[in-house]
C-alpha positions in Angstrom: -10.8 -12.8 6.0 -7.0 -12.4 6.2 -5.1 -9.5 7.6 -1.7 -8.1 6.5 0.1 -5.5 8.6 3.4 -3.8 8.3 5.3 -1.0 10.2 8.5 0.8 9.3 10.0 4.2 9.6 11.5 6.8 7.4 14.4 9.1 8.3 12.4 12.2 7.2 10.3 14.6 9.2 6.5 14.3 9.1 6.3 17.5 7.1 8.6 16.1 4.4 6.7 12.8 4.3 3.2 14.4 4.2 4.3 16.7 1.3 6.1 13.9 -0.6 3.1 11.6 -0.2 1.4 13.4 -3.1 4.3 12.3 -5.4 4.3 8.7 -4.3 3.1 7.4 -7.7 5.2 9.9 -9.7 8.1 9.0 -12.1 10.4 9.6 -9.0 9.2 6.2 -7.8 10.5 3.5 -10.1 9.0 0.7 -7.9 5.3 1.8 -8.6 5.3 1.1 -12.3 2.0 -0.8 -11.8 0.2 2.6 -11.1 -0.8 4.0 -14.5 -3.0 6.9 -13.5 -3.9 9.0 -10.4 -7.0 11.2 -10.7 -8.1 13.6 -7.9 -11.8 13.4 -7.6 -12.4 15.8 -4.7 -10.3 17.8 -2.3 -11.5 20.0 0.6 -10.3 21.4 3.9 -12.6 21.3 6.8 -12.8 24.8 8.1 -13.4 23.6 11.7 -10.6 21.1 12.0 -8.1 22.1 9.2 -8.1 18.5 8.0 -7.5 18.1 4.2 -9.7 15.4 2.8 -8.8 14.1 -0.7 -10.4 11.4 -2.9 -8.3 9.9 -5.6 -9.0 7.2 -8.2 -5.9 5.1 -8.8 -5.6 3.1 -12.0 -3.3 0.0 -11.8 -2.1 -2.6 -14.2 -1.1 -5.8 -12.3 -0.9 -9.4 -13.5 -3.9 -11.5 -13.0 -3.6 -15.3 -13.1 -4.6 -16.7 -16.5 -7.1 -19.1 -15.0 -8.9 -16.2 -13.4 -8.9 -14.2 -16.6 -10.5 -17.3 -18.3 -13.1 -17.8 -15.6 -14.3 -14.2 -15.1 -13.1 -12.6 -18.4 -11.1 -9.8 -16.8 -8.0 -7.8 -17.8 -4.9 -6.7 -15.9 -6.4 -3.2 -15.4 -7.9 -2.3 -12.0 -9.1 0.7 -10.1 -8.8 1.6 -6.4 -10.5 4.5 -4.5 -8.3 6.2 -2.0 -9.6 8.7 0.6 -6.9 10.5 2.6 -7.0 12.8 5.5 -4.1 15.1 6.4 -4.5 16.4 9.9 -1.9 19.1 10.5 -2.9 19.5 14.2 -2.3 15.9 15.1 0.4 15.5 12.4 -1.1 12.4 10.8 -1.7 11.4 7.3 -4.3 8.6 7.0 -5.1 6.9 3.7 -7.9 4.4 3.3 -8.1 2.5 0.0 -10.7 0.1 -1.3 -10.6 -1.9 -4.6 -13.4 -1.0 -7.1 -12.4 -3.7 -9.6 -13.4 -7.2 -8.6 -15.2 -5.8 -5.5 -17.9 -8.4 -6.1 -15.3 -11.2 -5.8 -12.8 -9.9 -3.3 -12.7 -6.9 -1.0 -9.4 -5.3 -0.1 -9.4 -2.5 2.4 -6.1 -0.9 3.2 -5.3 1.7 5.8 -2.0 3.6 6.0 -1.1 6.1 8.7 2.0 8.3 8.8 2.9 10.0 12.1 6.0 11.6 13.5 8.4 9.4 15.4 10.6 12.3 16.3 11.7 15.6 14.8 13.4 13.8 11.8 11.6 10.5 11.6 8.2 9.3 10.6 6.5 6.0 11.2 4.5 4.2 8.6 1.7 1.8 9.7 -0.1 -0.3 7.1 -2.9 -2.8 7.5 -5.0 -4.5 4.9 -8.1 -6.6 5.4 -8.7 -9.1 2.5 -12.0 -10.9 2.1 -12.8 -13.2 -0.7 -16.5 -13.3 -1.5 -16.9 -16.6 -3.3 -19.8 -18.2 -1.5 -19.2 -21.5 0.3 -15.9 -22.5 -1.4 -13.6 -22.1 1.6 -10.5 -23.6 -0.1 -10.8 -21.1 -3.0 -11.5 -18.2 -0.6 -8.4 -19.2 1.5 -6.3 -19.5 -1.6 -7.3 -16.1 -3.0 -6.8 -14.4 0.4 -3.5 -16.0 1.0 -2.2 -15.0 -2.5 -3.2 -11.4 -1.9 -1.5 -11.4 1.6 1.6 -12.7 -0.1 1.4 -10.0 -2.7 1.1 -7.3 0.0 4.1 -8.8 1.8 6.2 -8.8 -1.3 5.2 -5.3 -2.3 5.8 -3.8 1.2 9.6 -3.7 0.7 9.2 -2.4 -2.9 6.9 0.3 -1.6 9.3 1.4 1.1 12.2 1.5 -1.4 10.1 3.4 -3.9 8.9 6.0 -1.3 12.5 6.4 -0.1 13.4 7.5 -3.7 10.4 10.0 -3.7 11.5 11.4 -0.3 15.1 11.8 -1.4 14.1 13.6 -4.7 11.5 15.7 -2.9 14.1 16.8 -0.3 16.5 17.7 -3.2 13.8 19.6 -5.1 12.7 21.6 -2.1 16.3 22.5 -1.3 16.9 23.7 -4.8 13.7 25.8 -4.6 14.8 27.3 -1.3 18.1 28.2 -2.8 16.5 29.8 -5.9 14.2 31.9 -3.6 17.2 33.0 -1.5 19.0 34.1 -4.7 15.9 36.0 -5.8 15.7 37.7 -2.4 19.4 38.7 -2.5 18.9 40.2 -6.0 16.0 42.2 -4.8 18.0 43.6 -1.8 21.0 44.4 -4.1 
């Protein structure tokens, strides 16, 4: 098993980050073109805790080495199950993702947590546990795990850049909506 971890911060409030998180794979993010679909499977609020729990199925299209395609007869399409928890009391967003595709060959479990770092800053903590499941072939297991850790490392910067675009656009859209609402209220008072 190999582990990847990454921490960074965003100069946006936790409220802005938690709201924009739902747009992370939208056209506003030109760095997440590998995500081709996001389907919400379930969403519920726990009446006791107020925690929003959401299950999403994320469809991706990522290059797979030709040798692997030949050996196992796969395509570039894959699916990931994401379960997220938005805790407004603790001000945390926790997302836990697990690959569905190739789960019999490699298990990738990723956890992401957003929490406030101050009034106008939010920290992002990411960790991934990668385990190749190919029997006793230690060199192959190590090679697969190392290549996936490298991919996580390369994608970390792209992910931050892409989410920065989403946050910027989200802030702009919310500001425009607030402005429209103020104009509507002014017209009602006039």
